[in-house]
N, C-alpha and C positions, 0 to 999 in steps of 0.2 A: 743475238744480247747486246747490250747498250758498247759492250768494248769492241765489239765485232764493227770494223769498221763495211759501208756500204761502197761496193767499187764505183771510182769515180767517172768511172766511161760511161756516157751517153750515148746510145744507138741517134746516129743525126734522123734516123725518120718520127722521131718523137713529138710529138706535136705543142706547137708553140703560143704564149699566149701574146698580150699587143707587143709587153716590154721584150718577146724573144727568148721569154722563160719557159721550163718545161717541168711538168708535175714532179719530179724529182728534186727541181731547185725548193721544192718549199717543205720538201720534207726534213726527218730529224735523225735521229738515231732510231735502229732496231729496238722496236717493243720489245720489253721483259716482262710486262704485264698477260695472264693467264690467255691461251688461246681460247678466242669463241669472246672473250670479253669485251663489251657494249662500248667502254672505252675506246678504243681505238677504231672504232666506227665514228665515233665522234672525232678522233683525231684526222682521219682519212676527210671527213665531210670539212672539216676548218681546212684542208691542204685545197681540196677542190673552191672551195669559196674564196680563198684566195690567189689562186691559179687565175680564176674565171673572173676576179678582180681588176686582175696583173697589177696585184699590190708590191712598191718592189721591198724584201723581205726586210731590208737596214730602216725602214721606218717601224718597223712595230718592236713593240716591246710588247714581253709574255710574260703575266706577273700569277706564279702560284701557290699555295698553301702547303701542306704536310696532307697525306694519302694515296692511294692509288689512283685517283685523278690528278694533282699534284704533281705526279710523275709527268704525265703523259706531253708537256710542252716539252717536254726532252726527243719527243717523235715527231714532232713537226716544226717548219720554220728553224733549222740551226743554223741559216743567216741572220738570224736575228738577237736583237739585244731579251736576253732569256735575266730571270731573279727568281728563285727557290727562295719563298720565304717558311717564315716557323710557320705552327699548328694555327688557324684561324687568324692569321694576320695579314692574309694579300690582300684587302681592301683596302687598309691603310699606306701600304707601298705603295700600291698602285696610285692612291691618291697623292701622298709624296709627289711621285716620282711627274703624274701627270700635269699636278704646279709648276714644277721645274722646267717641263719642256711639253708645252702643249703643241707642238708638231707632229709629236709619236701617235703609232695607234695603238691604242692600248686594249691590249687581248688578258682578261683575268678567267683563269681555269680554276676552279674547287669542287667541292665535292659536297655531299650532303653531311656529314661529319663536320667537313671543316667549317663550313658558313651556318650551317641551322643548329650548333655545339655553342661549341667552344669560341667560336669567330661569330655567333649570332649575331650582336652588338656593332662589328665590325662592315656586316655587312649591310645593316639596317641602316649606318651613317655616311657609307660610300654612296647608298642607293636616293636616300634625302634628300643628300648635296648636290645631287644631278654632275657626278662625276662623270666626263667623255670619255666611256668603256662600254667596253663589251665583256658583261660579267657572264660567264656560261658556268652552271652546276652540272654537274657527270653525278645524277641521284640516283645509287642502285637503293638507298635504303639499310645499309648496313654500313661494318666496319669493316671493310675486306683484309684490310691488313692485318687485323690483329679478331682474326676467324671468327667473324660472320655477326658479331654480337648487333641489336637493333642501335639506328641512327635514330633522329628526332623527327624524321622525316619517313619513318616505316607508321602503317599504317594501322589504328588499330584492330584488332581481330587478326593481322595477320601473325601467320606462322615461319619462326624460323626452320631454319633445315633440320634442326635436332626434334621438331614435334612442341617451342613454349610459342605457346599465346602472348604475340603484346598487346600488355592493358593497357597502356601511356598513348594518349591522343598526338596526331599527325602536325606536326607544323607543314603549312604549304607554304612555301619560298613565294611561289608565282601571286596568290592571293594576298603575301606579306608585301611583297615589293609594286604592288596597284595600290594597295594601302600609301607605301608610302613616298608614292610620287615619283615612280620608274616612267621613263614616257618612252620606250620600248618594252612589253613582255611579253614573251612567248615562250610555250613548250613544245618540247618534239619528244622523237623516240628515236634511239641511235642505229636501230631498226630500218628506220623514214627516211633514207639518203635525201630523197626527194623531195622530201620537207623539211629536212633538216640543214641542207646547204643552202637554199634559198631565204633562211632564217638568218645563219650565221651570215650570210653578203649583208643583207638588209641592215641587220644590228651593227655591223663595222661601219654601214654608210650614213648611219645615225648618228646626230648630235646631242649630246643627252648620258642620260644613265639606261643603258641598253642589257637586258638580264631574260637569259634562256633558261628554262629547267629543260634540261633534257633528261627521260629516264633511260637508266642506262641498267641493265637487267648485269648481276654479278652471277656471272657461270659456275662459280665457284661454292659460294653460300646463299643466294636469294634468287635459284632462276628452279625453286620446286613448285608443289600445287600446296596450294593454301597463301603464298607472297604476292604482292599483290603488285609485283618489281618484276615479275619472269615475262618470257618473250612470250610466253603466253597468251599471260590476262592481258599485259597491254595490248596485245591487237586485238582481244576479245574484246577490250572495253574501251578502245581508242576510240573516242568522240571529235575527229576535223571539222574545225570551225570554215576553214579556208584551206587554199593553197595559194604561196604563191610565188612572182616570175619578179628576180631584179634585171632591170634593164638600163644598163651604165650608158652615161655619156649621152648623147641629144638624138640620138638613133629613133625613129620616128617607134610608133608604138603600134605593132600588128597581133592582133587577138581575133581568135574566131569561138570565142564564146557566147550565150544567148545576151541580146541587151539585158540590161540590167544586174549583170552576173558579175562585173569585171567594175572594180574601185580603182581609181588609176593614182595614189600618192606621193609625192613630189618630194624628196630629203634636200638637206641643205649642202648636199654634194652636188646638187642634181642627177642624182638615179632616182629612177623611179621604180615605185613598187608597185605590181596589177594583180591587184586581191583577186584571187577569185571565190566566189561566195560558193559554201556550200551549207550552210547554213542562212535560208534567207534574211531572217529576223536580228543577227549576229551584228552589230556594228561596231568596229574594231578602234571608234573616237568616241566610246564611251563607255567612261573610267567605272565609274557605277553600275552599270550594266554590266560589264566584264565582269566584275564582282561577283554579282546575281547570280549570274550567269552559270560562273564556275561554281559557287558555294551547291545550287543548285543541282548540278548535276554529279557534282563529289557526293552528295548523300545520294544517290542512286549508283552509287561504286563505280560511273564513267572515269576516263578520264579525257579531260580536254586538250587539242593539242593546236597547234597555229599560231598566229598572231592575233594575240587575243588583245592588244594594248596598244597605241602610236597616236603621238602628238606630233603632226609635222612640224611643228610652229617650236617647236623645247629647245630651254637655251638650259647651257651645261655653268659649272661651280666657276670656271672662268668669269661666265657673262656675270655672274650674280655677285665675283668678288671685284668686278671690274678691273680685270688685270691689264696689262698691254700688253699689243700684238705678238712682240716680238718674245720670244721661249726667256723666262728669269735667268736660264743656265748662261742663258746668250747676252747677256746683260752688260755692260764693259763697267769700269769701275768710276770713272766719271759719272757715269748715271745714275747708278747706284749710293756715289757720294759725291750731291753737288754742292757740298760748301757751306760754311758756316750760314752766308746770307740766306741760303733758300729754306736753311732751320730756323735762323730769326723769323723770316717770315712765316713760317706753319707757326711756328710757336707764337706766333701774336695775333696769330686768327685763332687763336683757342683760347684767350683771354678773355 
């Protein structure tokens, strides 16, 4: 439980990253979620990705809304900045923080109820503006905190634990993110750590709006026969288009895959994504193709996972607004208030 402190003692033999940190240094409090919850697996993947990237915890700002998913930032990166906002308002809080201090790494954690219902408009505007962030939706298709009502991402025809059939059409957040211009779009499954960890690492290294939809079964209310968000259903209908490795620094790239099956994408921070193609015809640089591929497979009841789209030359909100390199919260008073002479010059230019 969160009120039980984890022991501060670290075994001297724990493996350390380039900064000398162990996995324990990226953990948070003890989870209060149901045992076996997919969200805890996502937490473990975030911890692993940050450890592998050797990120300094104090350089991370984790923002969330309300819901089971939005509780999880308490369980990772305990030494990072954090803000638990109100229901559906995480994107606007993150946008404001990002505008004030562009030097931090922003992790937005939300759920399908938080982002696809009350926060749908907030989600849309943060994506279309290109906020430099990693936006993770822990998607279980139900409202877990209020006993399992269908959320907006629940598939039409799926059944609740009580046997009620959902008659509403589902919102596909990946399709919406593609339409709105997100420059890094992926989908994964909480039970597939080997796929999810590098996706999170690549998203963190991407400059621009990175969005990851993670199917995360709710074991209490949405892990039964008839659910399209259960562990069994996702495993049986998972169609991965690629696998990826994230290579940090300037290390030489060594791959042992057949020629033509690996594509290397270099990101702004110098890291490289080595994409291992599973579907030979899939191109992760084709936004329209990704939308078509997604819709075609959704019609067959298949869940497409992997890196669905990436733009290696993306720009973020700060470039769109042409803000200064110095974080706005670090500007001195004489810079912010340069005097009446400068103001007169600006006014004269507008006449």
